[in-house]
MARBAVO-106279 format. One record per residue: x, y, z of N, C-alpha, C in turn. Coordinates in steps of 0.05 Angstrom, whole numbers. Example, Ala and Ser with C-alpha at 12.3 -4.5 7.8 and 13.67 -1.06 7.14 Angstrom:
SITE, 264, -114, 156, 246, -90, 156, 264, -66, 156
SITE, 257, -45, 142, 273, -21, 143, 258, 1, 157
This chain:
SITE, 3773, -902, 4141, 3753, -883, 4137, 3764, -868, 4125
SITE, 3751, -846, 4098, 3759, -832, 4083, 3768, -800, 4094
SITE, 3796, -801, 4081, 3797, -771, 4093, 3777, -747, 4092
SITE, 3764, -750, 4064, 3740, -725, 4071, 3723, -729, 4093
SITE, 3726, -750, 4115, 3706, -746, 4127, 3716, -726, 4152
SITE, 3735, -717, 4155, 3755, -706, 4175, 3744, -682, 4175
SITE, 3738, -667, 4191, 3728, -639, 4187, 3749, -628, 4209
SITE, 3750, -600, 4205, 3760, -585, 4234, 3761, -556, 4218
SITE, 3764, -542, 4247, 3759, -516, 4251, 3776, -506, 4262
SITE, 3792, -478, 4257, 3817, -463, 4257, 3809, -443, 4271
SITE, 3808, -434, 4297, 3802, -406, 4314, 3825, -396, 4318
SITE, 3821, -370, 4311, 3853, -354, 4315, 3832, -328, 4332
SITE, 3857, -314, 4355, 3844, -300, 4365, 3861, -281, 4368
SITE, 3852, -253, 4361, 3870, -232, 4366, 3890, -230, 4391
SITE, 3917, -217, 4400, 3931, -215, 4412, 3923, -198, 4435
SITE, 3901, -174, 4428, 3895, -159, 4455, 3868, -180, 4469
SITE, 3855, -189, 4450, 3828, -208, 4462, 3842, -232, 4477
SITE, 3864, -246, 4463, 3874, -268, 4480, 3888, -257, 4508
SITE, 3897, -236, 4512, 3900, -227, 4541, 3878, -227, 4556
SITE, 3859, -213, 4543, 3836, -203, 4565, 3822, -234, 4569
SITE, 3827, -251, 4552, 3809, -278, 4557, 3821, -295, 4583
SITE, 3851, -300, 4579, 3866, -311, 4590, 3865, -298, 4619
SITE, 3861, -269, 4628, 3860, -253, 4647, 3835, -264, 4662
SITE, 3815, -265, 4650, 3783, -267, 4659, 3785, -301, 4660
SITE, 3800, -317, 4653, 3796, -354, 4662, 3780, -356, 4640
SITE, 3780, -357, 4624, 3759, -355, 4603, 3758, -391, 4590
SITE, 3744, -404, 4589, 3759, -434, 4567, 3743, -425, 4539
SITE, 3754, -441, 4522, 3754, -445, 4493, 3736, -465, 4490
SITE, 3703, -464, 4476, 3681, -487, 4487, 3676, -490, 4457
SITE, 3673, -512, 4454, 3657, -531, 4434, 3632, -546, 4436
SITE, 3616, -547, 4408, 3592, -565, 4416, 3593, -567, 4391
SITE, 3570, -595, 4386, 3566, -606, 4364, 3533, -608, 4355
SITE, 3528, -602, 4331, 3491, -600, 4333, 3487, -625, 4330
SITE, 3463, -637, 4346, 3452, -658, 4341, 3422, -652, 4342
SITE, 3402, -665, 4324, 3367, -657, 4328, 3366, -630, 4321
SITE, 3382, -610, 4316, 3378, -585, 4310, 3385, -567, 4334
SITE, 3405, -584, 4358, 3406, -569, 4379, 3428, -576, 4387
SITE, 3442, -556, 4406, 3475, -556, 4422, 3466, -559, 4453
SITE, 3474, -579, 4458, 3464, -574, 4487, 3488, -591, 4511
SITE, 3509, -597, 4498, 3534, -608, 4515, 3561, -599, 4507
SITE, 3567, -591, 4530, 3600, -585, 4521, 3612, -609, 4509
SITE, 3620, -601, 4483, 3637, -628, 4464, 3665, -621, 4480
SITE, 3679, -598, 4482, 3707, -596, 4488, 3712, -566, 4504
SITE, 3720, -564, 4521, 3727, -541, 4535, 3758, -542, 4537
SITE, 3774, -518, 4537, 3800, -522, 4532, 3812, -485, 4552
SITE, 3827, -496, 4565, 3840, -468, 4575, 3872, -460, 4565
SITE, 3879, -482, 4547, 3906, -473, 4539, 3914, -473, 4512
SITE, 3897, -449, 4508, 3887, -440, 4471, 3907, -425, 4472
SITE, 3921, -416, 4449, 3939, -400, 4438, 3931, -375, 4421
SITE, 3937, -362, 4395, 3927, -347, 4376, 3919, -363, 4355
SITE, 3925, -390, 4356, 3920, -402, 4332, 3915, -435, 4343
SITE, 3885, -440, 4334, 3884, -462, 4348, 3865, -479, 4334
SITE, 3866, -507, 4335, 3855, -529, 4313, 3844, -545, 4327
SITE, 3814, -550, 4315, 3795, -569, 4330, 3784, -590, 4311
SITE, 3790, -613, 4315, 3782, -629, 4287, 3762, -655, 4304
SITE, 3747, -671, 4287, 3735, -694, 4289, 3731, -711, 4269
SITE, 3725, -728, 4265, 3713, -753, 4246, 3678, -767, 4260
SITE, 3668, -776, 4243, 3642, -780, 4251, 3641, -815, 4271
SITE, 3651, -813, 4287, 3654, -840, 4304, 3644, -829, 4323
SITE, 3613, -850, 4337, 3601, -839, 4350, 3599, -869, 4372
SITE, 3587, -856, 4393, 3576, -882, 4414, 3553, -876, 4424
SITE, 3536, -892, 4425, 3507, -889, 4440, 3506, -906, 4471
SITE, 3489, -883, 4485, 3481, -888, 4511, 3459, -882, 4522
SITE, 3447, -883, 4544, 3429, -880, 4555, 3443, -862, 4587
SITE, 3412, -846, 4591, 3426, -828, 4617, 3392, -831, 4639
SITE, 3402, -817, 4660, 3377, -818, 4671, 3366, -792, 4681
SITE, 3386, -766, 4669, 3381, -741, 4676, 3386, -724, 4655
SITE, 3371, -702, 4647, 3384, -680, 4631, 3385, -654, 4647
SITE, 3399, -641, 4659, 3400, -619, 4676, 3423, -601, 4669
SITE, 3413, -581, 4667, 3437, -554, 4651, 3450, -554, 4673
SITE, 3481, -553, 4667, 3497, -537, 4679, 3509, -563, 4701
SITE, 3505, -582, 4693, 3512, -617, 4705, 3520, -624, 4685
SITE, 3546, -641, 4691, 3566, -659, 4678, 3545, -682, 4673
SITE, 3548, -696, 4647, 3532, -712, 4628, 3533, -741, 4643
SITE, 3519, -755, 4658, 3515, -776, 4675, 3513, -801, 4658
SITE, 3529, -815, 4643, 3529, -842, 4619, 3512, -860, 4642
SITE, 3495, -871, 4646, 3486, -886, 4665, 3484, -915, 4643
SITE, 3487, -914, 4620, 3493, -952, 4613, 3516, -948, 4601
SITE, 3517, -977, 4594, 3533, -978, 4578, 3534, -966, 4544
SITE, 3566, -962, 4531, 3563, -948, 4509, 3571, -967, 4495
SITE, 3563, -963, 4464, 3552, -980, 4447, 3571, -964, 4420
SITE, 3592, -975, 4405, 3606, -960, 4386, 3578, -960, 4358
SITE, 3573, -939, 4342, 3555, -937, 4329, 3560, -919, 4308
SITE, 3545, -925, 4282, 3546, -907, 4259, 3517, -901, 4252
SITE, 3517, -878, 4227, 3498, -863, 4222, 3485, -893, 4204
SITE, 3457, -894, 4206, 3440, -907, 4191, 3440, -936, 4207
SITE, 3448, -942, 4235, 3448, -964, 4245, 3434, -956, 4271
SITE, 3428, -977, 4291, 3409, -978, 4312, 3418, -992, 4334
SITE, 3411, -990, 4353, 3418, -1014, 4385, 3392, -1005, 4403
SITE, 3388, -1033, 4408, 3365, -1035, 4428, 3377, -1034, 4461
SITE, 3366, -1021, 4474, 3362, -1024, 4499, 3341, -1036, 4508
SITE, 3355, -1070, 4527, 3331, -1089, 4539, 3324, -1072, 4565
SITE, 3303, -1090, 4572, 3294, -1092, 4597, 3313, -1087, 4618
SITE, 3336, -1096, 4614, 3351, -1097, 4640, 3370, -1073, 4635
SITE, 3365, -1056, 4620, 3381, -1035, 4619, 3407, -1028, 4600
SITE, 3409, -1053, 4586, 3436, -1058, 4577, 3438, -1053, 4540
SITE, 3445, -1042, 4532, 3451, -1032, 4505, 3461, -1057, 4497
SITE, 3447, -1067, 4465, 3464, -1088, 4456, 3480, -1083, 4432
SITE, 3488, -1094, 4416, 3515, -1088, 4390, 3494, -1072, 4369
SITE, 3503, -1053, 4355, 3491, -1034, 4339, 3492, -1057, 4308
SITE, 3466, -1056, 4300, 3467, -1060, 4267, 3445, -1047, 4251
SITE, 3441, -1051, 4228, 3437, -1039, 4206, 3399, -1032, 4209
SITE, 3395, -1007, 4214, 3373, -999, 4216, 3367, -969, 4222
SITE, 3332, -962, 4217, 3338, -933, 4217, 3334, -918, 4196
SITE, 3333, -887, 4196, 3344, -865, 4177, 3372, -872, 4172
SITE, 3379, -868, 4145, 3413, -871, 4143, 3430, -849, 4147
SITE, 3415, -824, 4154, 3432, -800, 4168, 3427, -798, 4196
SITE, 3419, -819, 4213, 3416, -821, 4235, 3424, -843, 4255
SITE, 3423, -839, 4277, 3425, -860, 4299, 3408, -868, 4319
SITE, 3390, -888, 4323, 3368, -898, 4327, 3375, -914, 4349
SITE, 3357, -901, 4379, 3362, -920, 4402, 3332, -931, 4402
SITE, 3329, -960, 4402, 3304, -981, 4405, 3308, -983, 4434
SITE, 3286, -976, 4445, 3277, -972, 4470, 3256, -989, 4490
SITE, 3264, -1018, 4497, 3250, -1037, 4511, 3257, -1037, 4541
SITE, 3264, -1015, 4550, 3272, -1013, 4577, 3254, -994, 4600
SITE, 3250, -972, 4586, 3233, -957, 4603, 3247, -926, 4600
SITE, 3234, -904, 4612, 3240, -881, 4612, 3272, -878, 4607
SITE, 3282, -860, 4599, 3310, -860, 4586, 3316, -834, 4574
SITE, 3339, -822, 4577, 3352, -798, 4562, 3369, -811, 4535
SITE, 3368, -813, 4513, 3388, -821, 4496, 3410, -808, 4494
SITE, 3434, -814, 4490, 3459, -794, 4489, 3474, -807, 4469
SITE, 3495, -784, 4454, 3515, -783, 4440, 3544, -783, 4456
SITE, 3557, -793, 4444, 3589, -786, 4446, 3605, -789, 4421
SITE, 3620, -772, 4415, 3629, -768, 4391, 3671, -768, 4398
SITE, 3679, -772, 4375, 3706, -776, 4367, 3717, -746, 4368
SITE, 3736, -732, 4374, 3760, -712, 4364, 3775, -705, 4376
SITE, 3789, -694, 4366, 3818, -679, 4378, 3816, -653, 4374
SITE, 3833, -651, 4403, 3828, -624, 4416, 3851, -605, 4407
SITE, 3849, -582, 4417, 3866, -560, 4407, 3902, -567, 4414
SITE, 3899, -586, 4428, 3931, -590, 4438, 3938, -621, 4432
SITE, 3928, -636, 4401, 3931, -659, 4393, 3918, -678, 4401
SITE, 3904, -678, 4423, 3895, -702, 4442, 3869, -713, 4435
SITE, 3871, -737, 4424, 3846, -754, 4412, 3830, -770, 4433
SITE, 3798, -756, 4440, 3788, -770, 4455, 3754, -775, 4447
SITE, 3735, -787, 4459, 3708, -797, 4452, 3692, -782, 4481
SITE, 3675, -765, 4477, 3657, -747, 4496, 3632, -740, 4491
SITE, 3620, -739, 4507, 3587, -738, 4501, 3590, -706, 4482
SITE, 3568, -704, 4467, 3554, -685, 4454, 3521, -679, 4450
SITE, 3514, -700, 4471, 3488, -692, 4466, 3473, -715, 4490
SITE, 3448, -701, 4498, 3434, -715, 4516, 3407, -701, 4510
SITE, 3385, -729, 4507, 3358, -713, 4499, 3344, -696, 4524
SITE, 3334, -677, 4520, 3329, -659, 4545, 3298, -686, 4557
SITE, 3288, -691, 4546, 3258, -709, 4552, 3259, -742, 4547
SITE, 3261, -755, 4567, 3267, -781, 4565, 3252, -795, 4544
SITE, 3250, -816, 4526, 3233, -824, 4514, 3215, -854, 4538
SITE, 3198, -871, 4534, 3189, -880, 4547, 3196, -911, 4542
SITE, 3183, -918, 4508, 3185, -940, 4496, 3180, -934, 4467
SITE, 3192, -948, 4453, 3188, -951, 4423, 3209, -943, 4414
SITE, 3222, -924, 4396, 3252, -912, 4384, 3253, -882, 4383
SITE, 3288, -878, 4380, 3288, -842, 4377, 3305, -846, 4357
SITE, 3308, -831, 4346, 3325, -820, 4326, 3340, -795, 4334
SITE, 3379, -800, 4331, 3387, -775, 4339, 3405, -768, 4309
SITE, 3401, -751, 4306, 3413, -735, 4280, 3432, -717, 4281
SITE, 3462, -725, 4285, 3480, -716, 4284, 3482, -692, 4258
SITE, 3498, -665, 4263, 3501, -650, 4243, 3525, -634, 4237
SITE, 3533, -637, 4213, 3562, -629, 4216, 3570, -598, 4215
SITE, 3559, -589, 4244, 3564, -557, 4250, 3572, -551, 4282
SITE, 3587, -546, 4284, 3592, -537, 4312, 3592, -507, 4322
SITE, 3584, -502, 4346, 3583, -478, 4360, 3608, -474, 4373
SITE, 3623, -449, 4378, 3646, -442, 4394, 3641, -417, 4408
SITE, 3645, -418, 4433, 3649, -395, 4446, 3671, -399, 4469
SITE, 3666, -370, 4484, 3683, -368, 4511, 3669, -358, 4534
SITE, 3681, -384, 4557, 3659, -383, 4575, 3670, -385, 4599
SITE, 3667, -384, 4629, 3685, -382, 4643, 3666, -409, 4660
SITE, 3687, -424, 4676, 3681, -431, 4698, 3661, -460, 4686
SITE, 3669, -474, 4660, 3654, -491, 4647, 3673, -518, 4640
SITE, 3655, -536, 4637, 3680, -556, 4640, 3665, -574, 4617
SITE, 3690, -595, 4605, 3684, -616, 4583, 3651, -630, 4596
SITE, 3640, -638, 4579, 3612, -662, 4582, 3588, -642, 4596
SITE, 3590, -611, 4605, 3564, -603, 4617, 3557, -597, 4601
SITE, 3524, -598, 4609, 3497, -599, 4592, 3496, -572, 4599
SITE, 3476, -562, 4578, 3465, -536, 4576, 3437, -535, 4562
SITE, 3424, -515, 4584, 3396, -515, 4563, 3386, -488, 4553
SITE, 3412, -464, 4559, 3399, -437, 4546, 3425, -430, 4527
SITE, 3421, -412, 4511, 3439, -402, 4485, 3461, -396, 4501
SITE, 3484, -400, 4489, 3508, -385, 4499, 3519, -362, 4486
SITE, 3528, -342, 4506, 3531, -316, 4498, 3552, -323, 4479
SITE, 3547, -299, 4456, 3570, -290, 4444, 3578, -315, 4422
SITE, 3567, -339, 4415, 3584, -351, 4404, 3577, -352, 4370
SITE, 3590, -362, 4358, 3596, -367, 4333, 3583, -390, 4323
SITE, 3566, -402, 4304, 3560, -424, 4287, 3575, -433, 4269
SITE, 3595, -453, 4264, 3601, -464, 4240, 3593, -480, 4228
SITE, 3585, -486, 4203, 3573, -504, 4185, 3592, -515, 4163
SITE, 3600, -537, 4167, 3617, -553, 4155, 3601, -583, 4141
SITE, 3571, -572, 4139, 3563, -593, 4121, 3568, -595, 4085
SITE, 3576, -582, 4083, 3593, -574, 4045, 3619, -568, 4051
SITE, 3637, -569, 4068, 3658, -563, 4074, 3669, -577, 4096
SITE, 3702, -579, 4091, 3713, -601, 4106, 3729, -581, 4129
SITE, 3734, -560, 4129, 3746, -538, 4138, 3737, -514, 4143
SITE, 3749, -493, 4160, 3740, -465, 4165, 3749, -451, 4183
SITE, 3760, -426, 4175, 3769, -405, 4199, 3757, -391, 4218
SITE, 3754, -380, 4235, 3737, -364, 4253, 3764, -346, 4260
SITE, 3756, -310, 4262, 3776, -301, 4281, 3762, -289, 4301
SITE, 3765, -288, 4326, 3755, -276, 4343, 3778, -244, 4356
SITE, 3759, -226, 4350, 3773, -192, 4354, 3761, -179, 4361
SITE, 3765, -162, 4376, 3754, -135, 4391, 3724, -148, 4405
SITE, 3720, -171, 4410, 3702, -184, 4424, 3684, -192, 4410
SITE, 3690, -194, 4374, 3668, -210, 4358, 3675, -228, 4345
SITE, 3667, -243, 4323, 3673, -264, 4313, 3668, -255, 4281
SITE, 3690, -261, 4266, 3690, -256, 4243, 3701, -277, 4225
SITE, 3699, -276, 4194, 3714, -293, 4174, 3737, -288, 4165
SITE, 3759, -289, 4166, 3784, -274, 4155, 3778, -276, 4124
SITE, 3781, -258, 4122, 3786, -251, 4086, 3809, -251, 4075
SITE, 3810, -268, 4057, 3841, -276, 4040, 3842, -257, 4022
SITE, 3870, -258, 4008, 3875, -235, 3996, 3861, -233, 3967
SITE, 3854, -217, 3952, 3841, -217, 3935, 3864, -232, 3909
SITE, 3885, -225, 3915, 3905, -243, 3893, 3917, -258, 3903
SITE, 3904, -279, 3924, 3905, -301, 3935, 3911, -323, 3912
SITE, 3934, -341, 3912, 3934, -366, 3897, 3930, -390, 3911
SITE, 3927, -411, 3892, 3932, -438, 3903, 3954, -440, 3921
SITE, 3946, -458, 3948, 3966, -455, 3965, 3990, -478, 3960
SITE, 4015, -466, 3962, 4047, -479, 3947, 4053, -501, 3965
SITE, 4053, -527, 3952, 4074, -549, 3964, 4094, -541, 3980
SITE, 4112, -543, 3999, 4129, -537, 4013, 4149, -568, 4011
SITE, 4138, -583, 4017, 4154, -617, 4022, 4133, -636, 4014
SITE, 4143, -661, 4005, 4135, -682, 4002, 4148, -711, 4015
SITE, 4141, -727, 4035, 4160, -748, 4044, 4138, -772, 4038
SITE, 4149, -794, 4035, 4136, -816, 4031, 4153, -837, 4049
SITE, 4138, -852, 4065, 4152, -868, 4089, 4141, -892, 4082
SITE, 4157, -911, 4090, 4150, -943, 4086, 4147, -947, 4128
SITE, 4122, -955, 4133, 4129, -952, 4165, 4128, -982, 4175
SITE, 4141, -988, 4204, 4141, -1015, 4217, 4112, -1019, 4213
SITE, 4097, -1011, 4222, 4067, -1020, 4222, 4046, -1001, 4218
SITE, 4023, -1006, 4209, 4000, -990, 4207, 3992, -971, 4218
SITE, 3984, -946, 4216, 3979, -921, 4231, 3947, -912, 4220
SITE, 3931, -902, 4239, 3913, -881, 4226, 3919, -855, 4219
SITE, 3911, -853, 4192, 3917, -830, 4181, 3917, -809, 4193
SITE, 3887, -808, 4202, 3875, -784, 4222, 3892, -776, 4240
SITE, 3898, -799, 4255, 3919, -798, 4282, 3943, -784, 4280
SITE, 3952, -797, 4253, 3984, -780, 4244, 3983, -759, 4241
SITE, 3961, -747, 4224, 3956, -723, 4212, 3956, -702, 4241
SITE, 3937, -712, 4258, 3940, -692, 4283, 3958, -691, 4307
SITE, 3975, -709, 4312, 3992, -703, 4321, 4020, -689, 4312
SITE, 4016, -685, 4278, 4036, -671, 4265, 4023, -644, 4268
SITE, 4008, -634, 4264, 3991, -611, 4266, 3997, -599, 4293
SITE, 3990, -616, 4321, 3999, -598, 4341, 4021, -592, 4345
SITE, 4041, -594, 4327, 4072, -594, 4329, 4078, -561, 4309
SITE, 4061, -558, 4294, 4067, -540, 4272, 4063, -512, 4280
SITE, 4081, -504, 4309, 4063, -478, 4314, 4095, -458, 4316
SITE, 4099, -432, 4321, 4106, -418, 4310, 4114, -407, 4289
SITE, 4133, -405, 4277, 4138, -399, 4243, 4130, -422, 4231
SITE, 4121, -445, 4237, 4101, -468, 4225, 4071, -465, 4226
SITE, 4065, -448, 4235, 4035, -450, 4242, 4017, -443, 4226
SITE, 4025, -432, 4199, 4018, -427, 4176, 4018, -451, 4152
SITE, 4029, -470, 4165, 4034, -495, 4146, 4014, -521, 4160
SITE, 4006, -533, 4136, 3981, -545, 4135, 3992, -579, 4130
SITE, 3989, -601, 4139, 3995, -623, 4137, 3973, -639, 4123
SITE, 3979, -656, 4104, 3964, -675, 4087, 3974, -703, 4096
SITE, 3967, -717, 4098, 3974, -750, 4097, 3953, -774, 4085
SITE, 3970, -780, 4071, 3954, -801, 4058, 3964, -832, 4049
SITE, 3947, -848, 4046, 3960, -874, 4052, 3955, -888, 4018
SITE, 3977, -895, 4016, 3994, -909, 3985, 3986, -932, 3983
SITE, 3991, -951, 4002, 3987, -982, 4004, 4001, -994, 4029
SITE, 3982, -1021, 4039, 3998, -1023, 4058, 4007, -1005, 4080
SITE, 4030, -1006, 4086, 4042, -989, 4110, 4059, -961, 4098
SITE, 4058, -965, 4073, 4065, -938, 4058, 4050, -912, 4057
SITE, 4067, -890, 4066, 4042, -861, 4073, 4059, -849, 4054
SITE, 4041, -821, 4051, 4048, -796, 4043, 4052, -775, 4061
SITE, 4067, -758, 4060, 4061, -737, 4082, 4068, -710, 4072
SITE, 4051, -690, 4061, 4057, -669, 4044, 4054, -646, 4065
SITE, 4064, -626, 4064, 4068, -600, 4080, 4053, -570, 4048
SITE, 4040, -564, 4061, 4035, -538, 4044, 4027, -518, 4063
SITE, 4022, -494, 4044, 4019, -467, 4060, 3986, -472, 4064
SITE, 3979, -455, 4091, 3950, -452, 4100, 3938, -441, 4065
SITE, 3916, -447, 4064, 3897, -431, 4042, 3892, -407, 4051
SITE, 3886, -391, 4037, 3879, -363, 4048, 3892, -344, 4062
SITE, 3920, -351, 4058, 3944, -334, 4073, 3946, -306, 4056
SITE, 3949, -286, 4073, 3961, -264, 4054, 3974, -241, 4071
SITE, 3980, -217, 4062, 4009, -214, 4075, 4030, -221, 4089
SITE, 4038, -207, 4111, 4055, -214, 4129, 4060, -248, 4133
SITE, 4035, -261, 4136, 4039, -286, 4138, 4043, -302, 4114
SITE, 4034, -297, 4093, 4037, -310, 4074, 4067, -302, 4066
SITE, 4077, -282, 4067, 4111, -274, 4066, 4129, -291, 4076
SITE, 4126, -290, 4101, 4139, -306, 4122, 4138, -332, 4111
SITE, 4118, -348, 4108, 4112, -374, 4094, 4128, -383, 4074
SITE, 4127, -365, 4061, 4138, -370, 4034, 4170, -364, 4032
SITE, 4181, -349, 4061, 4209, -350, 4063, 4215, -378, 4067
SITE, 4200, -401, 4080, 4211, -425, 4094, 4223, -439, 4063
SITE, 4210, -430, 4040, 4211, -446, 4023, 4242, -445, 4014
SITE, 4255, -413, 4019, 4281, -412, 4007, 4302, -417, 4036
SITE, 4289, -426, 4063, 4311, -438, 4079, 4323, -466, 4069
SITE, 4337, -477, 4066, 4352, -502, 4069, 4351, -523, 4092
SITE, 4343, -507, 4114, 4334, -515, 4144, 4303, -539, 4135
SITE, 4288, -520, 4125, 4262, -530, 4123, 4261, -560, 4118
SITE, 4269, -573, 4108, 4265, -603, 4101, 4274, -617, 4127
SITE, 4298, -610, 4139, 4307, -625, 4158, 4287, -620, 4179
SITE, 4276, -596, 4183, 4258, -589, 4213, 4236, -604, 4204
SITE, 4215, -599, 4187, 4199, -616, 4177, 4202, -645, 4177
SITE, 4217, -652, 4167, 4225, -686, 4173, 4225, -696, 4203
SITE, 4240, -674, 4222, 4237, -681, 4248, 4213, -677, 4262
SITE, 4193, -666, 4262, 4170, -659, 4265, 4152, -690, 4261
SITE, 4162, -688, 4235, 4146, -724, 4224, 4154, -748, 4238
SITE, 4183, -745, 4246, 4194, -768, 4258, 4182, -768, 4285
SITE, 4179, -752, 4298, 4174, -744, 4327, 4140, -753, 4326
SITE, 4124, -748, 4312, 4094, -760, 4304, 4099, -789, 4306
SITE, 4113, -803, 4294, 4118, -824, 4284, 4117, -836, 4317
SITE, 4147, -835, 4322, 4150, -836, 4359, 4121, -833, 4381
SITE, 4113, -812, 4373, 4077, -810, 4393, 4062, -838, 4380
SITE, 4065, -847, 4357, 4047, -864, 4356, 4056, -898, 4351
SITE, 4081, -894, 4365, 4094, -925, 4370, 4107, -941, 4336
SITE, 4115, -919, 4320, 4119, -934, 4296, 4145, -922, 4284
SITE, 4162, -940, 4269, 4183, -932, 4259, 4185, -928, 4230
SITE, 4204, -928, 4216, 4206, -938, 4182, 4227, -948, 4182
SITE, 4222, -958, 4153, 4245, -977, 4140, 4259, -952, 4114
SITE, 4241, -936, 4109, 4245, -918, 4085, 4236, -894, 4089
SITE, 4251, -877, 4082, 4239, -850, 4082, 4247, -831, 4061
SITE, 4236, -815, 4044, 4248, -802, 4027, 4236, -775, 4028
SITE, 4249, -756, 4026, 4234, -727, 4029, 4254, -707, 4012
SITE, 4232, -693, 3996, 4232, -675, 3978, 4218, -652, 3972
SITE, 4242, -629, 3973, 4228, -598, 3978, 4213, -593, 3947
SITE, 4192, -584, 3949, 4175, -575, 3921, 4188, -556, 3915
SITE, 4199, -531, 3922, 4211, -505, 3914, 4237, -516, 3899
């Protein structure tokens, strides 16, 4: 799957707000737009920190549910079928979803219903703020379809908010209080800041320059890996002084991959200065290489050749 299909949002939380939210036992929540609405908590998290990254790819599963009810967890009543945009699956008279095949609008997922009243639903793949990848519900149709077909159109927009006493996969039918919508239909990533109880987009320095490459690794692995999975494992480890470093993972050929560490785009002030100081630290290459090897181990692969070169 092309790397361009990976989408991510970075949620920054000001220190004073972080303390208030934690004391109030608020969850950091994400929802994905389908059919121009948000109605399922895609992920909720309580282990958030001052800087949090949530990412996803367009990998979907279609299912049927026998109800939609606000403030209740999604009940997946049928089998789940892996499906992509421009594909359709039929639920037969016995309530079994068949395999996906080409059909329906190119930008949507279609359920063909030969069963009876059913609420079509979608699950989607994501990587949470702790680097764990899961597939969880993102949408359930509020009204059942009786016969014929229904199209579900995922949109690359997410809603983010804080809420108490809410869990992943909870359905909702009312607007979420003090939420922010992040549209990634034209971009692959975005950053939002929560400060003084409100949302904003952090401003980049007027004198900012293109992010600097810190180091490049080229590795020949003992087995193939999913590029996105490796990138998210590494990203979950970039904390502390490394929180403003971004990693890009690319596939060269076969089991040969590249791992490039760069400054996060849009850094300014003290954050930019601190990150640039890492370029002068002779231990940076060793420490980032160690982070890379830990990620390899988590994915169950080793390497037969590894070259690490500092860009500075």
